[in-house]
N, C-alpha and C positions, 0 to 999 in steps of 0.2 A: 288565293294563290296556293299552288301545290307545294308540297314539301321539296320536291326536286327543283322547282323554279326558285324557291326561297334560298336553297342551298347554293344554287348556281350564282345568283346575284351576290350573296354574301361572300362567296369565294372570290369573285371578281373585285369586290371592294377591298377584301383582305390583301390582295396582291397589287393594289394600287391602280386597278383598271377603272375606267369611267362607267358610270351607270346613268341612265336617263333619269330625269326628275320624276317621271311617271313610275319607273321601276322602284325608285327609292320610296315613293309614297306607298306603293303596293307592299313593299317589304315592311315598312313601319306599321301599316294597317294589319298585315298578316301576323306580325309578332304581338301586336296589341290584342287582337282577337284570340290568338293562341294562349296568351297568358291570362286573359280575363275569363275565358271559358273554363280552363283547367279541366281536370277530370276528377276533382274531389267531389264526393257525394254531397248532395244538398244538405243532408242532416249533419254533415261535418262542416257546414258553412262554406263549402267549395274552396277551402284554403289550398294554397299551393303546397307542393311537396310530393311530386309524383313518384319519387324513388327511381328505380332503374327502368321501369317500363314506360314506354311512350304512350301517349293518349290513344293512338290508333290500335294499341294492343287490345282495347276493350270494344272495338267496333264490332257490332253484331252480337255482343254478349248482353244477356238480360239477367237481372238479379231478381230471382223469384222469392225474395225475402222482404217482408214488410218490417221496416225498422221503426220502432216506436219512439225512440229518443235520439241519441247520438251514439256513435260507435267508438269505444275505446279500443286501442290496439297495442299489442306488445305485452310481455309478461309483467314488467314492473308496474305500469299504470293499472292493469287489471288486478294484480295481486294487492296493491296498496288500496285500491278502491274497495275491494272486498273486505280488507282489514278495517278500513275506516268506517264503512257502512253509512256513508253520507248520502249516497245515491240509491235509487231504486234499480234493481237488476232484472232485466227482462229475458235475456238469452245469452248463453255463452257458446261461441262457435270455435270448434277445434279442427285443426287439419287432420284429415283421415290418415290412419296408419302411420302415426308419428310417435316416436319414443321421446317424450318430453323430459327435460332435465328436472332436478329435484324441486327447484323453485316453482316451476310451472305446475308440477304435480301437486304441490301444496295449494296453489291457487285453485286448481280443479277440486281438491278436497274441500276447501272453504266454500266454493260455489255449491257443492253438493250439500253441505251442512246448512246453507242458507236457502236450499230448495230452488236454486237457479236452474232452469232447464238447460241441458247441455246437448248440442247437436254437432255431429261430425260432418264436415263438408270438404269439398275439394279445394285445393290451393287457390284456384281461380276465383272462387267465391270469397275467400278471405281477402285476396288482393282487391277485389271489387268493393268489399265492405270497408276496407281501410284506405281506399283511394290509391292503391298501389304503393302505400308507404310500408316500411318494414314492420311486419306484424308478428314475427316469430311463431307463426302457426296458431295465433290466438286472437280473437276479437270478441267484444262483448257489447251488446245493445244495452244502454243504460239511460237513465234520466240525466238531465243537466245537473251539474254540481251546484248545490245551494250555497251561495255566498252571502253572508249577512252584511247589512249596512252598518257602518260604524255608529255606535251609540255611546251614551255615558257609561254603560255597563262595562265597556271594553277597558276602561281605565283601571278597573280592579285587577286586570292582568299585570299591571306594573308591580303589584305586590307579590305576584307569583312568578316573577322572572327567575331564570336560572343563573342570571348574572348579577354581580354586585351593582353594576350600572346597566340597566335594561337597554336593549338594542332593538329599535324598530326601523323598518325600511319602507320607503315608498318609491316604487318605480314609476316616475311621473310621466304619464302618457307614452309609455313604451309600447310600440305598435307591432313589432315583429314577434310572432309567436315563438320562434326559436330563441330569440334573446330573452323573452319573458320566461320561458321555460327554464333556460339555463340559470337565470337569476334565482328562480324558486328552488332549483336543485341545490345551488350553492348555499342559499339561505337556510334551507332545512338541514343540510349536512353540517353547517357551522353552528346551528342551534340558535338562530335569530328568533326573537320572541314573537314578533308579529310582522306581517307584510300588509300594507294598505295600498290599494290600487284605485285610482280614479275610475268612476263609472264611465265617464265620457272620454273619448280620444285614446283609449287603451285597447289593446287587442282583446278579442273575446277569449274567455277561459275555456278553450275548445280542447278536443282530444289531441290536437297537434301540440298544444301547450303541455298537456299532461305527459305526452310521450317525450317531448324535449326536456321536461323536468325529471324524467325517469320515474314518474309517479308522485313526485313531491307535491304537486298540485292537490293530490287527493288527501294529504295528511297535514299539510302545513297550516298554522294559525293564520287566517287571512280574513280581511274585511274589505268592503267597497266603500268609497267616498263618492257621493253623488254629484256634488257641485263644487266649483272652485271656491266658493265662499265657505263650504264645509272644510275644505283643505286648510284654508287660512285660520278658521276657528280651531281646528285640531292642532295646528302648529302653535297658536297662541296659548292654548290650554297646556300643551307640552311644556312650554317655557315657564308658564305660571306655576307648574308643578316641580320646577327646579331643573328641567332638562335643557339640553342644548340641541339646536337644529343645525345640521351640517349638510351643505350642498356639495355634491361631486361636480365641480365646475372649475374651469380656468377663468371664468368671468367673476367679477366682484363688484358689488354695489356699495355706495357710500353708507357707512355705518357698520359694515361687516369687514372681516379680515380674510385674506387669502394666504393659505399656508401649505407647504408640501406635506404629503401624507406622514412621513416619519415624525414630524413635529406635532402631530395631532395627539393631544392628551385625552385619555378616557377617564375622566373623574366625575362625570355626571351621566344621567340617562341620555342616550344618543338617539336622535331621530335623523336617519340618513335619507337624503333624497338624491336619486339618480335620474337623469333627464332623458327626454325623448331623443331618439337616434339622430335626428336632423336638427331640431330646434332647441334641444336642451331643456332648461327649466325656465318657465315664464318669469317675467320681471316682477309680477305681483308676488309670486311664491318666493323668489330670490330675496325680496325685501324682508321676509320673515326669517331668513337664515342668519345665524350668528357668525358662521364661518363658511368659507368656501375652501375645500381641500382639493388638491390636484396631485397627480402622479407624474413625476418628472421622467421624461424619456431621454434616450441617448442622442437622438437627432430629430427634434421636433420640426425641423425645417422640411424634412421629407415626409414624415408621418406624424401629424400633430396630435393625434388622440388615439385612444383604445376603443375597441368595441365595448358597448355599454355593459354587457354581461361580464366581460373580462375585468373591466375597471371595477365593477361592483364586487366581484370576488376578491380582488386585491384589497380593497378598502375594508370589506367585512372581515377578512382575515386579520387585518391590523386591529380592528375594533375588539375582536375576541382575544387576540394575543395580548393586548394591553389591558384586558379586563380581568376580572376574577370570577371564576365559576363557583357558585355557592350551592347549586343543586343540579342533579342530573335531569 
């Protein structure tokens, strides 16, 4: 279905006009195909997020660049990736004839010190590399970010916490890359010790996540948990070491308590779990939680919950405010 036809039928439905069953089916199919195809490059997992340019803006364009890995885009993700040195760096692409601000210039200097090849290209090339997402005149071809799998060695980090009562976070099966990135950004800003993410049923740690996190993905302490049983083992180990497991949830199971956020005491190491955008936290994981904490709203009848990244930020701020920082 053409864009004009899709717009015509949508407008008729908007104003209460009737459409045939065949037209509605075609409209649904058109939007499904449009959203599934996307214009995100394959090396960036074809994730959504087209920015201001439509898909047809790239019709007839060819990208004469062989991408070796995946493409980071934007000043902060590139700058922090260069600083962290966790990835391999293949090529830095800069917009031609651009006066970059100081932070971008520092990133370019870091790339030069690391002997990263730098190429000046037209804006259209950068838009194509980033899938038309905001790139601030800078893209970089890099390897995937290596994320370790949780092991017994990670527990030594409890002794190195900056908090009197360590704070760990698990975004449980959070699938939206913008939500995941926002959670990482807040966690890094507030100084959370570790973030653990399930290997399955979570979004990929893609350049979209890195951009949404403002580069926090590149520098935060993070590990993967492969299986559900590994999650349960981790939570049991946490409690055996004297910690408490907190679920951000309005639900509560027998054996645990449900309390409003202001009543949550921070007097033990805290393992916070925030749930999937739609399904929340599984029943098996909830059974391992000592408490379920919730954020009271002014009118839950009209809007019953917060976005997962917003709720996470509010709870994490409470955990650090009620804690004691013992080192930077």
